[in-house]
Backbone as CSV, one residue per row, in Angstrom:
resi,resn,N_x,N_y,N_z,CA_x,CA_y,CA_z,C_x,C_y,C_z
1,MET,-18.041,6.242,-0.490,-17.661,4.811,0.544,-17.025,5.420,1.225
2,ALA,-17.480,4.770,2.744,-16.924,5.251,3.649,-15.141,4.262,3.072
3,LEU,-14.247,4.658,3.854,-12.740,4.525,3.861,-12.717,3.128,4.736
4,THR,-13.412,2.607,5.521,-13.103,1.425,5.720,-13.349,0.779,5.057
5,ARG,-14.338,1.045,4.741,-15.404,-0.739,3.727,-14.107,-0.212,2.047
6,VAL,-14.414,0.556,2.142,-12.687,0.144,0.452,-11.260,-0.126,1.230
7,LEU,-11.251,0.162,1.717,-10.020,-0.710,2.580,-10.180,-2.298,3.435
8,SER,-11.505,-2.633,3.346,-11.686,-4.020,3.573,-11.540,-4.940,2.362
9,ILE,-12.155,-3.648,1.517,-12.596,-4.376,-0.156,-10.889,-4.841,-0.815
10,SER,-10.134,-4.083,-0.410,-8.534,-3.495,-1.114,-7.719,-4.588,-0.584
11,LEU,-8.187,-4.320,1.418,-7.306,-5.521,1.921,-7.697,-7.386,1.180
12,LEU,-9.367,-7.506,0.823,-9.307,-9.122,0.578,-8.986,-9.232,-0.673
13,ARG,-8.832,-8.562,-1.636,-7.996,-8.139,-2.891,-6.924,-8.446,-2.470
14,ALA,-6.463,-7.815,-1.634,-4.816,-8.140,-1.527,-4.506,-9.702,-0.682
15,THR,-5.291,-10.015,0.078,-5.110,-11.302,0.249,-5.396,-12.738,-0.604
16,TYR,-6.216,-12.127,-1.758,-6.451,-13.264,-2.325,-5.546,-13.355,-3.573
17,PHE,-4.536,-12.339,-3.658,-3.897,-12.162,-4.664,-2.584,-12.609,-3.203
18,VAL,-2.294,-12.215,-2.255,-0.777,-12.841,-1.540,-1.088,-14.521,-1.420
19,LEU,-2.423,-15.017,-1.042,-2.673,-16.341,-0.438,-2.198,-17.446,-2.096
20,LEU,-2.724,-16.718,-3.273,-2.814,-17.810,-4.202,-0.852,-17.511,-5.057
21,VAL,-0.250,-16.632,-4.689,1.194,-16.483,-4.682,1.038,-17.308,-6.411
22,VAL,0.557,-16.079,-7.129,1.143,-16.307,-8.122,2.638,-15.380,-8.811
23,ALA,3.133,-16.570,-9.443,4.970,-16.643,-9.428,4.251,-14.717,-10.158
24,GLU,3.790,-14.253,-10.864,4.234,-13.622,-11.671,3.688,-12.221,-10.987
25,TYR,3.259,-12.180,-9.457,2.668,-10.948,-8.726,4.151,-11.288,-7.550
26,SER,4.819,-12.042,-7.961,5.541,-12.592,-6.556,6.230,-11.156,-5.711
27,ASP,6.151,-9.627,-5.836,7.572,-9.415,-6.211,6.862,-7.651,-5.172
28,GLY,5.353,-8.440,-5.655,4.280,-8.031,-3.863,4.117,-6.277,-4.598
29,ASP,3.066,-5.496,-3.597,3.441,-4.524,-3.586,3.736,-4.031,-2.069
30,VAL,4.394,-4.154,-1.566,5.164,-3.859,-0.668,6.591,-3.992,-0.168
31,GLU,6.876,-2.774,-0.510,8.552,-2.383,-0.670,8.724,-1.915,0.873
32,ARG,9.482,-3.121,1.878,10.024,-3.070,3.078,11.207,-3.709,3.524
33,ASP,11.508,-3.025,4.702,12.685,-3.996,5.753,12.350,-5.157,5.821
34,THR,13.180,-5.847,5.258,12.962,-7.655,5.640,12.989,-7.497,7.224
35,SER,13.639,-6.808,8.049,13.883,-7.050,8.930,12.660,-7.068,10.206
36,HIS,11.410,-6.545,9.705,10.585,-6.198,10.363,9.857,-7.272,10.302
37,SER,9.625,-8.310,11.258,8.476,-9.609,11.685,6.959,-9.175,12.210
38,ARG,5.928,-10.830,12.335,4.979,-9.774,12.141,4.758,-9.506,13.867
39,SER,3.336,-9.086,14.193,3.638,-8.355,15.756,2.317,-8.671,15.431
40,LYS,0.757,-8.461,16.349,0.262,-8.091,16.910,-0.533,-6.470,16.196
41,ARG,0.545,-5.586,16.466,-0.323,-4.475,15.910,-0.174,-3.930,14.087
42,GLN,-1.163,-3.800,13.552,-1.212,-4.132,12.515,-0.290,-2.684,11.073
43,LEU,-0.254,-1.416,12.432,0.689,-0.552,11.540,2.446,-1.228,12.017
44,ILE,3.282,-0.478,11.365,4.172,-0.817,11.622,4.883,-0.505,12.892
45,GLY,5.681,-0.734,13.688,6.086,-1.340,14.765,6.711,0.032,15.264
46,ASP,7.474,0.870,14.586,8.912,1.489,15.164,8.494,3.402,14.490
47,ASP,8.322,4.413,15.490,8.094,5.761,15.096,8.385,6.310,14.422
48,LYS,9.676,5.952,14.104,10.607,6.574,12.817,10.460,6.405,11.336
49,ASP,9.190,5.385,11.424,8.605,5.056,10.207,7.105,5.646,9.830
50,LEU,7.198,6.502,11.071,5.795,7.368,10.715,5.994,8.106,10.136
51,TRP,4.431,9.164,10.106,4.634,10.536,9.062,4.106,11.581,10.890
52,LEU,4.450,11.519,11.111,4.041,12.635,12.481,3.725,13.871,12.253
53,ASN,4.471,14.470,10.926,3.242,15.623,10.640,3.436,15.765,9.401
54,GLY,2.078,14.157,9.482,1.908,14.740,8.056,2.644,14.173,7.281
55,VAL,1.601,13.888,5.865,2.049,13.190,4.540,2.371,14.394,3.076
56,ASN,3.747,14.270,3.203,3.742,15.127,1.876,3.864,14.273,0.619
57,PHE,3.448,14.907,-0.558,3.530,14.152,-1.328,4.042,15.103,-2.869
58,TYR,3.976,14.422,-3.904,4.348,15.479,-4.892,3.896,14.063,-6.141
59,PHE,3.202,14.557,-7.070,3.445,13.898,-8.768,3.930,14.094,-10.260
60,ASP,4.698,13.084,-10.176,5.943,12.925,-11.710,5.234,13.377,-12.292
61,GLU,5.651,14.184,-12.976,5.082,15.140,-14.184,4.094,14.087,-15.348
62,LYS,4.741,13.036,-15.054,4.125,12.188,-16.199,2.967,11.393,-16.066
63,VAL,2.347,11.526,-14.328,1.370,11.203,-14.063,-0.188,11.537,-14.438
64,GLY,-0.627,11.064,-15.107,-1.971,10.918,-15.933,-2.770,11.555,-15.229
65,ASN,-4.068,11.835,-15.587,-4.886,13.192,-14.933,-5.975,11.845,-13.926
66,LEU,-6.124,10.495,-14.908,-6.741,9.365,-13.955,-6.194,8.877,-12.258
67,THR,-4.555,8.506,-12.428,-4.394,8.900,-11.038,-3.942,9.819,-10.279
68,ARG,-3.408,11.300,-10.316,-3.837,12.301,-10.254,-5.630,12.059,-8.897
69,GLN,-6.453,11.785,-9.551,-7.797,11.945,-8.998,-7.818,10.981,-8.088
70,ALA,-7.810,10.096,-8.459,-6.882,8.469,-7.691,-6.584,8.929,-6.123
71,PHE,-5.432,9.396,-6.307,-4.668,9.797,-5.059,-5.377,10.357,-4.419
72,LEU,-5.894,11.584,-4.706,-6.541,13.196,-4.390,-7.645,12.164,-3.654
73,ARG,-8.360,11.380,-3.912,-9.539,11.244,-4.245,-9.122,10.256,-2.588
74,ALA,-8.260,9.549,-2.531,-7.859,8.547,-1.825,-7.332,9.031,-0.343
75,ALA,-6.566,9.960,-0.657,-6.236,11.083,0.734,-6.981,12.243,1.186
76,GLU,-7.773,12.571,0.540,-8.817,13.192,1.194,-9.727,12.375,1.674
77,ALA,-10.119,11.049,1.471,-11.046,9.908,2.355,-9.593,9.528,3.617
78,TRP,-8.428,9.703,3.671,-8.217,9.374,4.342,-7.818,10.776,5.407
79,GLU,-7.981,11.392,4.999,-7.846,13.007,5.697,-9.367,13.207,7.068
80,ARG,-10.238,12.618,6.113,-11.067,12.543,6.173,-11.997,11.899,7.530
81,ASP,-11.579,9.763,7.523,-11.820,9.691,8.296,-10.504,9.086,9.385
82,THR,-9.464,9.674,9.403,-8.399,10.346,9.919,-7.869,11.120,10.674
83,CYS,-6.605,10.994,11.312,-6.341,12.200,11.420,-5.026,12.632,11.002
84,VAL,-4.878,12.394,9.810,-3.731,12.247,8.670,-4.219,13.091,8.111
85,ASN,-2.971,13.904,7.892,-3.124,15.156,6.715,-1.966,15.040,5.951
86,PHE,-2.617,15.085,4.398,-2.014,15.668,3.119,-1.523,16.814,2.402
87,THR,-0.545,16.888,2.099,0.045,18.494,1.805,1.289,17.591,0.042
88,GLN,0.491,18.558,-0.647,1.334,18.379,-1.942,1.964,19.587,-1.875
89,ASN,3.572,18.995,-1.784,4.902,20.142,-1.334,6.205,19.590,-1.709
90,LYS,6.540,19.180,-2.767,7.712,18.232,-3.566,9.050,19.167,-3.183
91,SER,9.193,20.000,-2.556,10.102,20.375,-1.601,10.788,19.926,-0.447
92,ALA,9.930,19.330,0.495,9.693,18.931,1.594,10.716,17.894,1.464
93,THR,11.331,17.704,2.914,12.255,16.822,3.319,11.644,15.016,3.291
94,ASP,10.657,14.759,3.802,10.117,13.808,3.406,8.816,13.695,2.906
95,VAL,9.001,13.093,1.950,7.839,13.323,0.380,7.833,12.032,0.300
96,ILE,6.512,12.223,-0.418,6.383,10.621,-1.827,6.284,10.882,-3.120
97,HIS,6.706,10.589,-3.819,6.858,10.530,-5.263,6.109,10.010,-5.735
98,ILE,4.635,10.610,-6.349,3.533,9.371,-6.977,3.707,9.616,-8.303
99,MET,4.693,8.301,-8.650,5.009,7.764,-10.474,3.708,7.253,-10.746
100,GLY,3.365,7.195,-11.686,2.535,6.940,-12.737,3.106,5.569,-13.641
101,GLY,2.110,5.056,-14.741,3.194,3.853,-15.979,3.215,2.821,-14.887
102,GLY,4.423,2.174,-15.436,4.808,0.968,-15.110,3.529,-0.159,-14.900
103,ARG,3.808,-1.177,-14.570,2.962,-2.024,-14.614,2.278,-2.724,-13.100
104,PHE,2.220,-2.082,-11.995,2.072,-2.404,-10.716,1.766,-1.006,-10.120
105,CYS,1.390,-1.512,-8.453,1.422,-1.016,-7.663,2.223,-1.303,-6.670
106,ALA,2.255,-0.110,-5.668,4.037,-0.641,-4.799,3.653,0.573,-3.938
107,SER,4.332,0.675,-2.751,4.212,1.764,-1.405,5.500,0.992,-1.319
108,ASN,6.555,1.935,-0.438,6.924,1.766,0.925,6.248,0.805,2.478
109,LEU,6.693,0.384,3.368,6.166,0.335,4.216,6.223,1.512,5.180
110,GLY,5.586,2.085,5.488,6.148,3.430,6.903,6.694,4.622,5.677
111,ARG,7.353,5.010,6.926,7.900,6.586,6.398,9.366,6.193,5.945
112,LEU,9.635,6.306,4.771,11.838,6.021,4.567,12.592,7.473,5.740
113,GLY,11.957,8.773,5.238,13.026,9.593,5.246,13.656,9.598,4.614
114,GLY,13.100,11.281,3.427,13.298,11.614,2.712,12.639,11.137,1.183
115,LEU,13.085,11.529,-0.104,12.627,10.744,-1.090,12.291,9.623,-0.642
116,GLN,10.528,9.111,-1.306,10.532,7.519,-1.374,9.293,7.732,-2.398
117,ASN,9.205,6.300,-3.305,8.703,6.841,-3.859,7.328,5.475,-3.697
118,MET,5.669,6.196,-4.447,4.832,4.928,-4.896,4.339,4.998,-6.056
119,SER,4.564,3.958,-6.278,3.788,3.470,-8.158,2.424,3.376,-7.776
120,LEU,1.495,3.757,-8.590,0.170,3.709,-8.975,0.439,3.320,-10.695
121,GLY,0.357,2.169,-11.063,0.539,2.109,-12.464,-0.085,1.879,-13.613
122,ASN,-0.583,1.485,-14.548,-1.379,0.507,-15.319,-2.198,-0.124,-14.502
123,GLY,-3.625,0.376,-14.694,-4.599,-0.470,-13.348,-4.494,0.039,-12.165
124,CYS,-3.838,0.551,-11.839,-3.667,1.322,-10.596,-4.478,2.404,-9.897
125,GLU,-5.251,2.519,-10.977,-5.132,4.774,-10.873,-7.059,4.597,-10.723
126,ARG,-7.568,4.016,-9.528,-8.339,3.552,-8.842,-8.229,4.004,-7.780
127,PHE,-10.087,4.388,-6.723,-9.479,4.976,-5.634,-9.103,3.938,-4.762
128,GLY,-10.099,2.849,-5.057,-9.644,1.815,-4.471,-7.524,1.239,-3.938
129,HIS,-7.392,1.153,-5.245,-6.141,1.001,-5.511,-5.176,1.768,-4.699
130,ALA,-5.429,3.359,-4.420,-4.409,4.168,-4.054,-4.521,4.993,-2.549
131,ALA,-5.709,4.029,-1.924,-5.800,3.988,-0.898,-5.433,3.376,-0.188
132,HIS,-5.599,2.055,-0.528,-4.635,0.939,-0.699,-2.570,1.207,-0.115
133,GLU,-2.631,1.848,-1.457,-1.058,1.682,-1.697,-0.617,3.015,-0.507
134,ILE,-1.549,4.313,-0.050,-1.699,4.790,0.792,-1.289,4.442,2.315
135,GLY,-2.461,3.451,2.436,-1.938,2.422,4.028,-0.845,2.289,3.693
136,HIS,-0.229,1.307,3.134,1.043,0.997,3.380,2.259,2.279,3.005
137,ALA,1.693,3.159,2.408,3.028,4.395,2.703,3.358,4.804,4.668
138,LEU,1.627,4.604,5.307,1.239,4.424,6.625,1.856,4.142,7.479
139,GLY,1.917,2.982,6.961,2.561,1.292,7.943,1.761,1.128,8.128
140,LEU,0.818,0.617,7.341,-0.335,-0.298,7.578,-0.069,-1.763,6.932
141,HIS,-0.186,-3.113,7.488,0.488,-4.004,6.673,-0.935,-4.403,6.216
142,HIS,-0.392,-5.692,5.056,-1.748,-6.380,4.998,-2.151,-7.300,5.863
143,THR,-3.691,-7.527,5.983,-4.145,-8.825,6.974,-3.911,-9.607,6.780
144,GLN,-2.955,-10.733,6.266,-2.284,-11.588,6.734,-0.953,-11.647,6.711
145,SER,-0.782,-10.767,6.773,0.559,-10.534,8.141,0.619,-10.535,9.546
146,ARG,-0.782,-10.705,9.878,-1.126,-10.817,11.295,-0.253,-11.908,11.985
147,TYR,0.091,-11.466,13.345,0.891,-12.231,13.853,-0.151,-13.506,13.714
148,ASP,-1.603,-13.619,14.360,-2.059,-15.240,14.347,-2.943,-15.739,12.665
149,ARG,-2.178,-14.908,12.014,-2.249,-15.111,10.683,-3.177,-16.047,10.277
150,ASP,-1.961,-17.730,10.672,-2.050,-19.490,10.709,-2.879,-20.428,11.135
151,GLU,-3.813,-18.823,12.220,-5.237,-19.929,13.147,-6.450,-19.745,12.072
152,HIS,-6.046,-18.395,10.875,-7.709,-18.016,11.022,-7.534,-18.722,9.335
153,ILE,-6.345,-18.467,8.535,-6.090,-18.280,6.914,-6.005,-20.145,6.810
154,ARG,-6.418,-20.566,6.205,-6.284,-21.900,4.885,-6.203,-21.462,3.989
155,ILE,-5.344,-22.283,2.775,-4.860,-22.082,1.720,-5.185,-23.129,0.792
156,ASN,-5.980,-23.655,0.107,-6.646,-24.325,-0.870,-5.441,-24.491,-1.913
157,TRP,-4.520,-25.534,-1.362,-4.150,-25.339,-2.435,-3.926,-26.390,-3.555
158,SER,-5.258,-26.837,-3.216,-5.434,-27.408,-4.798,-6.299,-26.446,-5.855
159,ASN,-6.402,-25.086,-5.381,-6.803,-24.262,-6.215,-5.634,-23.659,-6.803
160,ILE,-4.562,-23.656,-6.299,-3.149,-22.864,-6.934,-2.804,-23.894,-8.583
161,PRO,-2.866,-23.014,-9.244,-1.917,-23.879,-10.874,-0.281,-24.371,-10.042
162,VAL,-0.166,-25.753,-10.454,0.866,-25.995,-11.245,1.907,-25.046,-11.439
163,GLY,3.260,-24.497,-10.733,4.226,-23.748,-11.159,4.054,-22.434,-10.737
164,SER,2.735,-22.492,-9.566,2.497,-20.940,-9.643,2.654,-20.608,-8.413
165,ILE,3.198,-21.307,-7.770,3.582,-21.205,-6.068,5.050,-20.480,-6.062
166,ALA,5.613,-19.644,-5.664,6.821,-18.239,-5.662,7.552,-19.082,-4.324
167,PHE,6.800,-19.866,-3.516,8.016,-20.173,-2.189,8.109,-21.905,-1.654
């Protein structure tokens, strides 16, 4: 399956969940500095946040085989379809610590510098989830974060259960 198709499906799912704004999931799957604002770029705007020398990662010892395989397959797809390279290297200065367990999928937006965590929790041990979170770690925003999103997205408020709107 081509990475672009998987990412489209993954972004569609993310758009669906974010637009519903279900309070239970309101934490989101992107951890980022709130000083970033929407722009025309789908990629985080500052070169210091980019992985210019490839992406180093390592797995927490508690990460199960399904999660490992999902991440490795997703990283391989990113390598195949882009110019990004991934290296398993726990001792690297800038490194992503892949964690399993927990109840959510989450990644920082772009490179933080130093150690940063990526959570591929229960239910996230699939190729699409891992590819989606890798996209965030590379600095990609959700489609609904586009500068022109309000011109293209219409929320059907009547489909959102009472008490579920988180803003």
